[in-house]
N, CA, C and O atoms as a DFTB+ gen file, in Angstrom:
664 C
 N C O
     1  1      94.469      75.372     110.050
     2  2      95.467      75.872     108.944
     3  2      95.178      76.392     107.963
     4  3      94.165      76.463     107.267
     5  1      97.233      77.185     107.909
     6  2      96.447      78.457     106.728
     7  2      97.518      77.697     105.847
     8  3      98.501      77.040     106.193
     9  1      96.683      78.191     103.787
    10  2      97.191      77.377     103.207
    11  2      97.599      78.574     102.416
    12  3      97.017      79.653     102.527
    13  1      98.720      78.347     101.527
    14  2      99.169      79.438     100.788
    15  2      98.578      78.726      99.110
    16  3      98.867      77.533      99.021
    17  1      97.935      79.218      98.033
    18  2      98.180      78.319      97.106
    19  2      98.258      79.254      95.731
    20  3      97.680      80.296      95.421
    21  1      99.048      78.576      95.173
    22  2     100.078      79.629      94.215
    23  2      99.680      78.647      92.340
    24  3      99.749      77.486      91.938
    25  1      99.253      80.109      91.697
    26  2      99.594      79.553      89.866
    27  2     100.705      80.297      89.629
    28  3     100.952      81.445      90.000
    29  1     101.212      79.710      89.122
    30  2     102.826      80.413      89.008
    31  2     103.097      81.081      87.196
    32  3     102.818      80.395      86.213
    33  1     103.558      82.216      87.121
    34  2     103.731      82.596      86.153
    35  2     104.419      83.941      86.201
    36  3     104.441      84.459      87.317
    37  1     105.029      84.662      85.131
    38  2     105.927      85.622      84.972
    39  2     105.142      87.299      85.633
    40  3     105.195      88.115      86.553
    41  1     104.356      86.915      84.157
    42  2     103.327      87.901      83.810
    43  2     102.818      88.226      85.371
    44  3     103.317      89.087      86.095
    45  1     101.758      87.377      85.707
    46  2     101.134      87.251      86.684
    47  2     100.953      86.186      87.864
    48  3     100.483      85.068      87.651
    49  1     101.302      86.559      88.936
    50  2     100.809      85.084      89.972
    51  2      99.867      84.924      90.454
    52  3      99.808      85.723      91.389
    53  1      98.842      84.232      90.400
    54  2      97.835      84.365      91.779
    55  2      98.818      84.055      92.437
    56  3     100.017      83.816      92.296
    57  1      97.579      84.143      93.656
    58  2      97.766      83.197      94.949
    59  2      96.636      83.310      95.844
    60  3      95.991      84.357      95.901
    61  1      96.416      82.517      96.394
    62  2      95.144      82.522      97.454
    63  2      95.776      82.043      99.038
    64  3      96.789      81.372      99.233
    65  1      94.902      82.576     100.001
    66  2      96.017      82.038     101.111
    67  2      94.066      81.584     101.900
    68  3      93.248      82.422     102.280
    69  1      93.912      80.238     101.901
    70  2      92.803      79.616     102.525
    71  2      93.493      79.066     103.968
    72  3      94.650      78.689     104.157
    73  1      92.226      79.170     105.031
    74  2      92.009      78.365     105.817
    75  2      91.216      77.385     105.740
    76  3      90.125      77.284     105.179
    77  1      92.230      76.168     106.738
    78  2      91.201      75.244     106.698
    79  2      91.077      74.665     107.959
    80  3      91.997      74.206     108.636
    81  1      89.408      74.730     108.355
    82  2      89.466      75.072     109.771
    83  2      88.117      72.882     109.725
    84  3      87.037      72.758     109.147
    85  1      88.787      71.869     110.446
    86  2      88.516      70.862     110.099
    87  2      87.738      70.231     108.827
    88  3      88.271      69.434     108.055
    89  1      86.376      70.704     108.709
    90  2      85.787      70.235     107.101
    91  2      85.966      71.711     106.782
    92  3      86.640      71.732     105.752
    93  1      85.715      72.854     107.130
    94  2      85.167      74.644     106.425
    95  2      86.595      74.851     106.401
    96  3      87.599      74.606     107.070
    97  1      86.059      75.684     104.809
    98  2      87.619      76.459     103.638
    99  2      87.233      77.756     104.184
   100  3      86.039      77.586     104.430
   101  1      87.581      79.161     104.580
   102  2      87.756      80.549     104.477
   103  2      89.103      80.909     103.492
   104  3      90.257      80.629     103.166
   105  1      88.024      81.698     103.330
   106  2      89.824      82.720     102.527
   107  2      89.825      84.115     103.466
   108  3      89.085      84.903     104.055
   109  1      91.331      83.789     103.129
   110  2      91.742      84.875     104.218
   111  2      92.114      85.648     103.034
   112  3      92.100      86.798     103.472
   113  1      92.434      85.715     101.811
   114  2      93.441      87.107     101.508
   115  2      93.790      86.069     100.109
   116  3      93.859      84.841     100.151
   117  1      93.996      87.005      98.800
   118  2      93.336      86.173      97.193
   119  2      93.859      87.774      96.858
   120  3      93.917      88.806      97.526
   121  1      94.251      87.355      95.272
   122  2      95.285      88.272      94.580
   123  2      96.102      87.620      93.455
   124  3      96.029      86.653      92.698
   125  1      97.118      88.899      93.804
   126  2      97.672      88.072      92.347
   127  2      99.563      89.245      92.109
   128  3      99.784      90.248      92.788
   129  1     100.232      88.874      91.382
   130  2     101.447      89.583      91.368
   131  2     101.692      89.546      90.683
   132  3     101.903      88.471      90.121
   133  1     102.001      91.491      89.763
   134  2     101.910      92.201      89.102
   135  2     103.497      92.486      87.860
   136  3     103.612      93.610      87.370
   137  1     103.990      91.975      87.694
   138  2     105.359      92.115      86.962
   139  2     105.461      92.844      85.064
   140  3     105.158      92.330      83.987
   141  1     105.980      94.098      85.398
   142  2     105.522      94.734      83.282
   143  2     106.294      94.286      82.601
   144  3     107.517      94.400      82.680
   145  1     105.564      93.614      81.706
   146  2     106.291      92.963      80.730
   147  2     107.465      93.721      79.671
   148  3     107.893      93.177      78.653
   149  1     107.791      94.816      80.058
   150  2     109.125      95.229      79.662
   151  2     110.835      95.503      80.087
   152  3     111.839      95.881      79.483
   153  1     110.485      95.057      81.528
   154  2     111.248      94.983      82.154
   155  2     112.448      93.512      82.300
   156  3     111.867      92.445      82.496
   157  1     113.525      93.457      82.241
   158  2     114.700      92.643      82.745
   159  2     113.912      91.477      82.779
   160  3     113.047      92.045      83.446
   161  1     113.306      89.981      82.599
   162  2     113.903      89.151      83.090
   163  2     113.568      89.312      84.739
   164  3     112.495      89.294      85.342
   165  1     115.057      89.490      85.232
   166  2     115.949      89.415      86.200
   167  2     115.380      90.100      87.464
   168  3     115.402      89.807      88.659
   169  1     114.558      91.719      86.331
   170  2     113.721      91.947      87.567
   171  2     112.432      91.885      87.818
   172  3     111.590      92.533      88.439
   173  1     112.493      90.972      87.198
   174  2     110.979      90.524      86.813
   175  2     110.852      89.501      88.309
   176  3     109.843      89.451      89.013
   177  1     111.648      89.028      88.464
   178  2     111.832      87.431      89.131
   179  2     112.754      88.093      90.953
   180  3     113.027      87.515      92.005
   181  1     112.891      89.177      90.570
   182  2     113.471      89.240      92.283
   183  2     112.157      90.422      92.073
   184  3     111.825      90.700      93.226
   185  1     111.436      91.084      91.270
   186  2     109.460      91.618      92.050
   187  2     109.797      90.762      92.663
   188  3     110.502      90.814      93.671
   189  1     109.070      89.267      91.840
   190  2     107.868      87.501      91.964
   191  2     109.015      87.756      93.919
   192  3     108.692      88.508      94.839
   193  1     110.132      86.909      93.867
   194  2     110.712      86.480      94.645
   195  2     110.362      87.427      95.925
   196  3     110.207      86.951      97.049
   197  1     110.268      88.662      95.670
   198  2     110.371      89.728      97.203
   199  2     108.646      89.610      97.334
   200  3     108.143      89.468      98.449
   201  1     107.729      89.688      95.999
   202  2     106.258      89.683      96.806
   203  2     106.127      88.200      97.196
   204  3     106.067      88.093      98.421
   205  1     106.082      87.363      96.738
   206  2     106.668      85.918      97.273
   207  2     106.803      85.903      99.354
   208  3     106.143      85.289     100.192
   209  1     107.838      86.777      99.470
   210  2     108.852      86.257     100.497
   211  2     107.938      87.470     101.484
   212  3     107.727      87.157     102.656
   213  1     107.438      88.776     100.996
   214  2     106.440      89.543     101.600
   215  2     104.988      88.504     102.194
   216  3     104.614      88.263     103.342
   217  1     104.500      88.118     101.004
   218  2     103.283      87.118     101.825
   219  2     103.308      85.988     102.762
   220  3     102.355      85.625     103.452
   221  1     104.489      85.459     102.728
   222  2     104.682      84.253     102.901
   223  2     105.309      84.877     104.701
   224  3     105.322      84.142     105.688
   225  1     105.649      85.981     104.699
   226  2     105.776      86.523     106.405
   227  2     104.962      87.217     106.905
   228  3     104.992      87.349     108.128
   229  1     103.836      87.979     106.022
   230  2     102.930      88.367     106.401
   231  2     101.770      86.784     106.626
   232  3     101.143      86.707     107.683
   233  1     101.657      85.983     105.871
   234  2     100.453      85.153     106.097
   235  2     100.888      83.999     107.043
   236  3     100.143      83.629     107.950
   237  1     102.233      83.375     106.799
   238  2     102.821      82.477     107.518
   239  2     102.300      81.043     107.440
   240  3     102.274      80.254     108.384
   241  1     101.993      80.869     106.508
   242  2     101.611      79.703     105.237
   243  2     102.002      78.655     106.968
   244  3     102.750      78.757     107.941
   245  1     100.776      77.587     106.374
   246  2     101.658      75.806     106.918
   247  2     102.236      75.195     105.578
   248  3     102.996      74.228     105.639
   249  1     101.977      75.601     104.705
   250  2     101.789      75.101     103.316
   251  2     101.867      75.628     102.385
   252  3     101.280      76.710     102.414
   253  1     102.417      75.360     101.333
   254  2     102.245      76.068     100.182
   255  2     101.589      75.299      99.032
   256  3     102.296      75.179      98.032
   257  1     101.019      75.047      99.013
   258  2     100.788      74.104      96.956
   259  2     100.249      75.694      95.502
   260  3      99.543      76.655      95.196
   261  1     101.972      74.220      95.007
   262  2     102.148      75.551      93.959
   263  2     101.734      74.389      92.328
   264  3     102.348      73.359      92.048
   265  1     100.588      74.977      91.540
   266  2     100.611      74.273      90.193
   267  2     102.359      73.926      89.826
   268  3     103.271      74.642      90.239
   269  1     102.591      72.494      88.842
   270  2     103.766      72.034      88.449
   271  2     102.951      72.986      86.806
   272  3     101.840      73.396      86.471
   273  1     104.400      72.935      86.208
   274  2     104.045      73.851      84.930
   275  2     103.434      72.431      83.734
   276  3     103.077      71.279      83.981
   277  1     103.463      72.631      83.397
   278  2     102.266      72.553      81.874
   279  2     102.755      73.225      80.822
   280  3     103.135      74.359      81.115
   281  1     102.873      72.927      79.732
   282  2     102.986      73.908      78.332
   283  2     102.814      72.979      77.444
   284  3     102.784      71.773      77.691
   285  1     102.672      73.573      76.190
   286  2     102.498      72.568      75.043
   287  2     103.397      73.417      73.472
   288  3     104.004      72.853      72.562
   289  1     103.054      75.421      73.760
   290  2     102.840      76.087      72.467
   291  2     104.896      76.194      73.159
   292  3     105.842      75.408      73.207
   293  1     104.544      78.199      73.695
   294  2     105.622      78.276      73.939
   295  2     107.539      77.570      74.751
   296  3     108.003      77.669      75.887
   297  1     107.716      77.366      74.344
   298  2     109.423      77.129      75.085
   299  2     109.930      77.890      75.968
   300  3     110.486      77.617      77.032
   301  1     109.622      79.229      75.281
   302  2     110.531      80.505      76.367
   303  2     110.463      80.364      77.175
   304  3     111.211      80.069      78.107
   305  1     108.925      80.658      76.933
   306  2     107.871      81.730      77.502
   307  2     107.782      80.511      78.746
   308  3     107.655      81.027      79.857
   309  1     107.830      78.847      78.764
   310  2     107.906      78.114      79.889
   311  2     108.845      78.234      79.887
   312  3     108.714      79.434      80.132
   313  1     110.276      78.075      79.815
   314  2     111.612      78.571      80.694
   315  2     111.687      80.107      81.239
   316  3     112.728      80.276      81.875
   317  1     110.836      81.320      81.162
   318  2     111.075      81.829      82.180
   319  2     109.799      81.666      83.451
   320  3     109.732      81.980      84.639
   321  1     109.095      81.158      82.695
   322  2     107.758      80.700      84.150
   323  2     108.181      79.990      84.704
   324  3     107.877      79.960      85.897
   325  1     109.081      79.050      84.201
   326  2     109.769      78.297      84.904
   327  2     111.156      78.201      85.924
   328  3     111.634      77.301      86.616
   329  1     111.534      79.621      85.632
   330  2     112.591      80.389      86.037
   331  2     111.823      81.040      87.779
   332  3     112.438      81.222      88.830
   333  1     110.120      81.282      87.457
   334  2     110.123      83.074      88.010
   335  2     108.927      81.640      88.897
   336  3     108.248      82.016      89.852
   337  1     108.841      80.304      88.492
   338  2     108.579      79.192      90.292
   339  2     109.614      78.946      91.051
   340  3     109.558      78.531      92.209
   341  1     110.739      79.229      90.336
   342  2     112.096      78.576      90.989
   343  2     112.371      79.220      91.812
   344  3     113.049      78.712      92.704
   345  1     111.769      81.435      91.976
   346  2     112.181      81.856      92.707
   347  2     110.655      82.213      93.868
   348  3     110.442      83.211      94.556
   349  1     110.002      81.222      93.730
   350  2     108.657      81.075      94.408
   351  2     108.813      80.190      95.419
   352  3     108.405      80.388      96.563
   353  1     109.628      78.809      94.895
   354  2     109.915      77.453      95.592
   355  2     111.038      77.831      96.699
   356  3     111.225      77.096      97.669
   357  1     111.984      79.367      96.431
   358  2     113.991      79.126      97.096
   359  2     112.575      80.357      97.943
   360  3     111.867      79.540      98.531
   361  1     112.225      81.164      98.095
   362  2     111.436      81.975      98.938
   363  2     110.185      81.397     100.295
   364  3     109.723      81.979     101.277
   365  1     109.957      79.820      99.655
   366  2     108.788      79.230     101.095
   367  2     110.327      77.917     101.643
   368  3     110.684      77.387     102.695
   369  1     110.646      77.913     100.652
   370  2     112.554      76.978     101.584
   371  2     112.635      77.790     102.528
   372  3     112.374      77.719     103.729
   373  1     113.147      78.818     101.656
   374  2     113.948      79.934     102.705
   375  2     113.395      80.380     104.118
   376  3     114.011      80.935     105.028
   377  1     111.419      79.799     104.032
   378  2     111.329      80.466     105.373
   379  2     110.807      78.941     105.752
   380  3     110.017      78.974     106.696
   381  1     111.022      77.826     105.322
   382  2     111.049      76.809     106.010
   383  2     108.850      76.068     105.410
   384  3     107.899      75.384     105.788
   385  1     109.063      76.434     104.951
   386  2     107.735      76.778     105.093
   387  2     107.494      75.178     103.380
   388  3     107.863      75.264     102.209
   389  1     106.472      73.548     104.398
   390  2     106.336      72.505     103.109
   391  2     106.209      73.353     101.904
   392  3     105.921      74.550     101.910
   393  1     106.528      72.384     100.542
   394  2     106.309      72.602      99.710
   395  2     104.877      71.032      99.030
   396  3     104.765      69.989      99.673
   397  1     104.258      71.235      98.069
   398  2     103.607      70.094      97.463
   399  2     102.746      70.900      96.388
   400  3     102.017      71.892      96.402
   401  1     103.346      69.667      95.142
   402  2     102.718      70.699      93.738
   403  2     102.245      69.917      92.468
   404  3     103.020      69.326      91.715
   405  1     101.165      69.964      92.343
   406  2     100.360      69.605      91.742
   407  2      99.891      69.702      90.287
   408  3      99.788      70.773      89.690
   409  1      99.659      68.695      89.848
   410  2      99.113      69.089      87.903
   411  2      98.195      70.189      87.636
   412  3      97.688      70.436      88.731
   413  1      97.895      70.681      87.094
   414  2      96.362      71.465      86.249
   415  2      95.600      70.177      86.340
   416  3      94.451      70.588      86.184
   417  1      95.502      68.734      86.512
   418  2      94.847      67.205      86.106
   419  2      94.145      67.325      87.740
   420  3      92.970      67.521      88.050
   421  1      95.270      67.141      88.554
   422  2      95.037      67.012      89.716
   423  2      93.935      68.378      90.244
   424  3      92.750      68.392      90.575
   425  1      94.775      69.231      90.151
   426  2      93.703      70.543      90.831
   427  2      92.459      70.537      89.941
   428  3      91.592      71.055      90.644
   429  1      92.031      70.285      89.002
   430  2      90.578      70.019      88.734
   431  2      89.555      68.837      88.668
   432  3      88.352      68.957      88.434
   433  1      90.394      67.400      88.972
   434  2      89.728      66.775      90.273
   435  2      89.660      67.134      91.444
   436  3      88.535      66.932      91.902
   437  1      90.356      67.579      92.144
   438  2      89.922      67.736      93.376
   439  2      89.087      69.183      93.589
   440  3      88.434      69.590      94.550
   441  1      89.410      69.831      92.175
   442  2      88.048      70.794      92.584
   443  2      86.818      70.304      92.853
   444  3      85.971      70.131      93.729
   445  1      87.199      70.102      91.282
   446  2      85.220      70.066      90.353
   447  2      85.147      68.302      90.855
   448  3      84.373      68.034      91.774
   449  1      85.768      67.443      90.376
   450  2      85.857      66.085      90.579
   451  2      85.900      65.742      89.275
   452  3      85.464      64.606      89.089
   453  1      86.373      66.471      88.008
   454  2      86.633      65.897      87.207
   455  2      87.810      67.107      86.091
   456  3      87.960      68.290      85.784
   457  1      88.433      65.598      85.845
   458  2      89.898      66.737      85.500
   459  2      90.632      67.059      84.140
   460  3      91.763      67.335      83.741
   461  1      88.898      66.800      83.478
   462  2      89.414      67.997      81.875
   463  2      87.601      68.828      82.121
   464  3      86.554      69.101      81.534
   465  1      88.362      68.908      83.531
   466  2      86.912      70.542      84.230
   467  2      87.201      71.591      82.951
   468  3      88.357      71.884      82.648
   469  1      86.250      72.031      82.360
   470  2      87.028      73.987      81.748
   471  2      86.676      75.041      83.196
   472  3      85.856      75.143      84.108
   473  1      88.278      75.887      82.504
   474  2      88.229      77.044      83.408
   475  2      86.731      77.678      84.045
   476  3      86.842      78.606      84.846
   477  1      85.709      77.315      83.788
   478  2      84.788      77.873      83.933
   479  2      84.253      78.031      85.571
   480  3      84.166      78.841      86.493
   481  1      83.902      76.294      85.101
   482  2      83.287      74.796      85.847
   483  2      84.359      75.249      86.979
   484  3      83.831      76.091      87.705
   485  1      85.741      74.951      87.377
   486  2      86.218      75.274      88.957
   487  2      86.383      76.960      89.153
   488  3      86.809      77.149      90.293
   489  1      86.137      78.618      88.223
   490  2      86.007      78.842      88.623
   491  2      84.786      78.863      89.856
   492  3      85.002      78.922      91.066
   493  1      83.577      78.802      89.241
   494  2      82.042      78.653      89.554
   495  2      81.959      77.544      91.037
   496  3      81.050      77.537      91.868
   497  1      83.323      76.581      91.027
   498  2      83.059      76.294      92.091
   499  2      84.048      76.098      93.190
   500  3      84.003      75.394      94.199
   501  1      85.277      77.203      92.553
   502  2      85.959      78.143      93.827
   503  2      85.269      79.309      94.441
   504  3      85.602      79.959      95.432
   505  1      84.467      79.415      93.828
   506  2      83.658      81.030      94.340
   507  2      82.124      79.693      95.356
   508  3      81.636      79.957      96.454
   509  1      81.978      79.160      94.997
   510  2      80.970      78.143      95.699
   511  2      81.464      77.563      97.142
   512  3      80.919      77.710      98.236
   513  1      82.647      76.869      96.820
   514  2      83.718      76.077      98.365
   515  2      84.082      77.056      99.099
   516  3      84.205      76.914     100.316
   517  1      84.426      78.757      98.188
   518  2      85.480      79.856      99.862
   519  2      83.905      80.476      99.760
   520  3      83.984      81.264     100.703
   521  1      82.521      80.646      99.240
   522  2      81.579      81.228      99.473
   523  2      81.605      82.509      98.945
   524  3      80.657      83.203      99.313
   525  1      82.384      83.029      98.209
   526  2      82.422      84.160      97.457
   527  2      81.286      84.175      96.783
   528  3      80.550      83.283      96.360
   529  1      81.243      86.101      96.724
   530  2      80.147      86.429      95.758
   531  2      80.176      86.015      94.247
   532  3      79.280      85.505      93.576
   533  1      81.364      86.350      93.918
   534  2      81.352      86.334      92.807
   535  2      83.043      85.727      92.297
   536  3      83.991      85.685      93.080
   537  1      83.094      85.398      91.169
   538  2      84.426      84.160      90.771
   539  2      85.038      85.350      90.521
   540  3      84.667      86.461      90.140
   541  1      86.589      84.582      90.987
   542  2      88.160      85.298      91.329
   543  2      88.542      85.472      90.353
   544  3      88.692      84.447      89.688
   545  1      88.922      86.797      89.679
   546  2      89.618      87.403      89.213
   547  2      90.960      87.793      89.147
   548  3      91.564      87.474      90.171
   549  1      91.468      88.220      88.526
   550  2      92.089      86.791      86.785
   551  2      91.621      85.705      87.179
   552  3      90.789      85.415      88.038
   553  1      92.408      84.957      86.270
   554  2      91.758      83.484      85.872
   555  2      93.223      83.353      86.715
   556  3      93.463      82.208      87.097
   557  1      93.760      83.901      86.894
   558  2      95.494      83.099      87.843
   559  2      95.222      83.109      89.353
   560  3      95.872      82.339      90.060
   561  1      94.035      84.171      90.061
   562  2      93.761      84.190      91.204
   563  2      92.644      83.253      91.362
   564  3      92.493      82.897      92.530
   565  1      91.753      82.713      90.452
   566  2      90.709      81.637      91.517
   567  2      91.713      79.996      90.654
   568  3      91.471      78.863      91.071
   569  1      92.744      80.238      89.504
   570  2      93.647      78.804      90.073
   571  2      94.122      78.457      91.455
   572  3      93.975      77.547      92.271
   573  1      95.003      80.042      91.300
   574  2      95.851      79.772      93.021
   575  2      95.008      79.339      94.008
   576  3      95.354      78.458      94.795
   577  1      93.445      80.115      94.063
   578  2      92.750      79.362      94.894
   579  2      92.139      77.899      94.477
   580  3      91.356      77.496      95.337
   581  1      92.251      77.287      93.719
   582  2      92.086      76.042      93.521
   583  2      93.239      75.255      93.941
   584  3      92.884      74.189      94.443
   585  1      94.393      75.410      93.907
   586  2      95.051      74.479      94.602
   587  2      95.836      74.804      95.906
   588  3      96.805      74.337      96.504
   589  1      94.929      75.861      96.064
   590  2      94.974      75.898      97.271
   591  2      93.585      75.325      98.501
   592  3      93.459      75.423      99.722
   593  1      92.626      74.645      97.246
   594  2      91.467      74.257      97.981
   595  2      91.927      72.169      97.939
   596  3      91.678      71.171      98.615
   597  1      92.764      72.568      96.576
   598  2      93.089      70.963      96.173
   599  2      94.109      70.657      97.236
   600  3      93.715      69.731      97.944
   601  1      94.958      70.994      97.488
   602  2      95.670      70.885      99.203
   603  2      95.189      70.674     100.355
   604  3      95.693      69.958     101.221
   605  1      93.786      71.532     100.455
   606  2      92.931      71.450     101.634
   607  2      92.677      70.191     101.451
   608  3      92.768      69.569     102.509
   609  1      92.333      69.404     100.349
   610  2      91.406      68.440      99.906
   611  2      92.446      66.700     100.370
   612  3      91.916      65.758     100.959
   613  1      93.758      66.719      99.955
   614  2      94.845      66.608     100.000
   615  2      94.687      65.851     101.597
   616  3      93.989      66.143     102.569
   617  1      95.651      64.789     101.356
   618  2      96.213      64.716     103.585
   619  2      98.170      64.884     102.898
   620  3      99.117      64.337     103.464
   621  1      98.244      65.402     102.140
   622  2     100.630      65.906     101.805
   623  2     100.258      66.801     103.055
   624  3     100.913      66.487     104.049
   625  1      99.238      67.987     103.275
   626  2      99.895      68.839     104.348
   627  2      99.801      68.282     105.731
   628  3     100.394      68.894     106.620
   629  1      99.265      67.414     105.970
   630  2      99.173      67.148     107.379
   631  2     100.543      66.552     107.606
   632  3     101.215      66.764     108.616
   633  1     101.059      65.472     106.164
   634  2     102.006      64.860     106.896
   635  2     102.791      65.607     106.589
   636  3     103.526      64.874     107.250
   637  1     103.679      66.676     106.092
   638  2     104.020      67.715     105.279
   639  2     104.415      68.390     107.154
   640  3     105.487      68.650     107.700
   641  1     103.307      68.446     107.531
   642  2     103.548      69.695     108.199
   643  2     103.644      68.611     109.739
   644  3     104.103      69.337     110.620
   645  1     103.398      67.310     110.263
   646  2     104.166      66.718     111.163
   647  2     105.230      66.167     111.035
   648  3     105.899      65.658     111.934
   649  1     105.527      66.236     109.661
   650  2     107.124      66.196     109.088
   651  2     108.237      66.494     109.636
   652  3     109.204      65.912     110.127
   653  1     107.595      68.372     109.284
   654  2     108.688      69.634     109.825
   655  2     108.569      69.993     111.198
   656  3     109.192      70.879     111.783
   657  1     107.536      69.063     111.747
   658  2     107.665      68.932     113.576
   659  2     108.879      67.217     114.050
   660  3     109.574      66.860     115.000
   661  1     108.719      67.000     113.507
   662  2     109.617      65.837     114.683
   663  2     111.002      66.650     114.320
   664  3     112.067      66.318     114.840
């Protein structure tokens, strides 16, 4: 089963494609979608949408896990990231890929076992669980892989895939 994990953003979207076979997890591909700061928001959203569509077409994931928005300071940034997240959800929905959403707390709990874990702890567990030589960078990529791991450890994936087959 292939899982696409997404850490949404407007400047950097982290993504990670992870294969789950039984209890084994294997990284297939991971990286980021980067948009240029000086571009109009509409242009950046289009670039994100097109890149997401390409990723979904190329890897044909069985499910997409995406991190829910969390913000505590900059409301303007949150709205823009929300718009970017919307085009990511649209790309998955158009491709009929089931979508699951997780809070940062849920992701940390699933990967580290502690919801208040620090970023470095999450990154190190991602490295260990996926048998990577080094921690994935930037942080957005490690976060996306953590979302994919969270999805792999949850029961949602199997329920959603079975539901789509009926």
